[in-house]
C-alpha positions as CSV (number, residue, x, y, z in Angstrom):
1,M,-1.1,14.0,7.8
2,T,1.9,12.0,8.5
3,Y,5.2,11.0,6.3
4,D,7.7,8.6,6.7
5,E,10.8,9.2,4.9
6,Q,12.1,5.9,5.0
7,E,9.3,4.1,3.5
8,F,8.1,7.0,1.2
9,L,4.7,6.5,2.4
10,I,2.3,9.3,2.5
11,V,-0.9,9.1,4.7
12,N,-3.8,11.4,5.2
13,V,-6.6,10.9,7.4
14,T,-10.0,13.0,7.1
15,K,-12.3,12.8,9.7
16,M,-15.8,13.6,9.2
17,V,-17.6,15.3,12.4
18,K,-21.3,15.4,13.0
19,N,-21.2,19.0,14.3
20,G,-18.7,21.3,12.1
21,T,-17.9,24.6,12.2
22,M,-16.6,27.1,9.0
23,D,-13.3,26.4,10.5
24,D,-13.5,23.0,9.6
25,V,-14.2,23.9,5.9
26,Y,-11.9,23.2,3.1
27,I,-12.3,25.0,-0.3
28,L,-11.1,23.2,-3.5
29,E,-9.8,25.3,-6.7
30,K,-9.3,23.8,-9.9
31,V,-5.6,25.1,-11.1
32,K,-4.2,25.0,-14.9
33,K,-2.5,22.0,-15.7
34,D,0.9,24.0,-16.5
35,E,0.9,24.7,-12.4
36,V,0.2,20.9,-12.0
37,E,2.8,19.8,-14.4
38,Q,5.3,22.4,-12.7
39,I,4.9,21.0,-9.0
40,L,5.1,17.2,-10.2
41,F,8.4,18.2,-11.8
42,I,9.5,20.0,-8.5
43,H,8.2,16.6,-6.9
44,S,9.8,14.3,-9.4
45,C,13.4,16.4,-8.9
46,V,13.8,16.4,-5.0
47,P,15.1,12.4,-4.9
48,M,17.9,13.7,-7.4
49,I,18.9,16.9,-5.0
50,K,18.9,14.7,-2.2
51,E,20.8,12.0,-3.9
52,F,23.1,15.1,-5.0
53,T,24.0,16.6,-1.6
54,Y,24.2,13.1,-0.2
55,N,27.5,12.6,-2.9
56,L,28.5,16.2,-2.3
57,R,29.0,15.8,1.5
58,Y,30.3,11.6,1.5
59,N,30.8,10.3,-1.9
60,H,33.3,12.6,-4.3
61,S,34.2,10.0,-6.5
62,V,30.4,9.7,-7.8
63,L,30.8,13.5,-9.0
64,T,32.3,12.6,-12.2
65,S,31.5,15.0,-15.6
66,P,28.5,12.8,-16.8
67,Y,27.1,13.0,-13.6
68,M,27.6,17.1,-12.8
69,K,26.2,17.4,-16.4
70,S,23.0,15.5,-15.7
71,F,22.1,17.4,-12.8
72,E,22.9,20.7,-14.1
73,E,20.5,19.7,-17.3
74,L,18.2,19.0,-14.0
75,L,18.3,22.3,-12.6
76,T,17.8,24.0,-15.9
């Protein structure tokens, strides 16, 4: 699995082998819907957190009251 951060591209490659062993087996497990929603929410928050840390380091003028309030709501 490769991840290119600049292109936001994820590539998964599955290789099918003729003579596999039990070390090559993945067990699929169905999870509850609320667990999936929580993980998707966290994934959606990552870009905003990255933007906030960049602004905190390099662009202090953006850190206005409405911006900080929206970020606070995101974290809660």
